[in-house]
N, C-alpha and C positions, 0 to 999 in steps of 0.2 A: 503493499499500499504506499509506503514512504517513497518507493521509487516512482509511483505515479505521480506523487507531488513534486517530483524533481529532486528529491532528497536521497543521498545514498543510504542503505540500510543500515549499515552499521556505521557510527561515529563515535570515535574515542570521547569520553567523557570530558577530558581537559579542553577539548575543541568546543564541546557545547558551552562549558562554563565559561570560557574565554569569550565565545560570541556572545553569550546571554548574561555576562557579568552586569550589564546596564540594568537588566530586569531584576537582580537580586534586590532583596530588601536592605535597606541602607545601612542596618546593622551586621551584614554579613561580609565576609571577605574571603578569598580563595585560600585554601591551604597548598601545602606543596604537591598533593596529588590531584587538585582541581575540585575538591568537593567542598561546597561551602560550609563554613562553620560560624555559628553566631558568635558575636563578641559578648564577653561577660558583662554583668550588670555594671562591674566597677569600670569597664572601659567605656561604656555608652553613658554613664551617668554624668549629667551636667556639672561642670565644675563651679563651686560656689562662687557667686559673683560679690565683689566686695562692694559694701554699701557706699553710694556715691558720696554721701556726706563724711565717711571716714577717710576719703582720700584728701591728703594735705593740699591746702589751697581750694577745695572745691565749695565750700561755703562762701568763701569771699568771691570766687569766679561767679556764683550764682547771683550774689549780692551786686556785684558790679554790672553784670549782664542783663539783670532784671530791670534797671533802670530804663525808663521810656525812651531816652534819646541815646543811649549808649551805642546800640547796633547803627542806627543811622549815622552818627559821627564816624564810627570806625569805618563804615562803608565809603563814607565821602573822604577819608583820608587814604584809603587803599591805593588810589592814583597817585598820591604824592602830596607834598607840603601845601597847606592852605591858610589862609588868614581868616581871622574870625569872622569878618563881613562875608566871605566867600561861603563859609560853612553855614552861615545864618541865610544867605540867598538860597542855598540848597535845601534849606528846611524852613520854608516860610512860616510855619506855625510854631517854632519854637521861639520862646523869648530869649532876649539877650542875656538876661539873668540865669535862666534854665541851661542855657548853653554854655556859658562861662562855668556854671556849677559842675556840669558834666565833663566839660574838658578838665577842670581841676582834679576832679575825682579819678579820670583816666590817668592823669599825670601822677597822681599820688600812688596809683596802684603799677605804675610803671609801663602802662601802655601807650601813652603818648608823651612826647616832649615838646616843651614850649620854648621857642627861641625868640629873645627880644634884641631887636636890632637898634642900636644908638643912633637914633636920628630923630629929627623933629618933624611932623609928629612921630612918636615911638611907633615902631612897626613890629607886631607880634605875629609868629607863624607857629603853626602846629603840624606835627608830623608824627607818624607811628613809629614807635620803637621797634627793636627786632621781635620782642614779645608780642607787641600789638600787630605786627605784621604776619606772625605766626597765625593770627586768627583770620587771616585773609580768605582762606579756603572754606572754613566752617561758616563765616559771615556770609560768603558768596551762595553757599548751599542754602542758608536760611532764607536769603533774599529770592532765590530761585522757588523754594518751596511757597514762599508766601505769594510770589507771583502766580504760582500755579493753583494753591488751594485757599487763598486769602478770602476770595469772595464766598467759597463754599464756607469756610469757618465764620465768616460774618453771617451768612445765612442761617447756620446753625445756631449762632448766638442769639440772633434776632428773634427766632422762633422760641427758644428757651425763654428769652425774656419776656416774650409776648404771652407765653403760657402762664408765666408766674404772675403777670399782672392781671391776666384774663381769669384766673381762677379765684 
């Protein structure tokens, strides 16, 4: 019958396992004779994850990034050095006081440097430190996620808020 289907009548077990290994359960692996063997529970058990807040600096990281203007400021500084007025124009809804407060916080945490040029009027420029630049990729990913799912997130939030007020 197998010959009618175009298959040879006798196929070595190792050839079958090698050909069909992609169909084996994810916990299986081949032994030296080609017979699948299940991994032990110890091998497949998930490794315990360290709780995020136990990692040094995690609490501070969350505190710094949870500020409303931190991610937009970092995102605006990724291309390079900017002056206060340039940052403000890029974020028209932020107040001057809040922008200054955010920049000072980022400076205090080592993510931004402030350079004051001695001239009249004084010129102040802000740029990311190497630590701040290391956030480039994660912040860009967050921005892409917001572009893709932000409207959906807003829609869910509005529906939940309307449900609270309507009940």
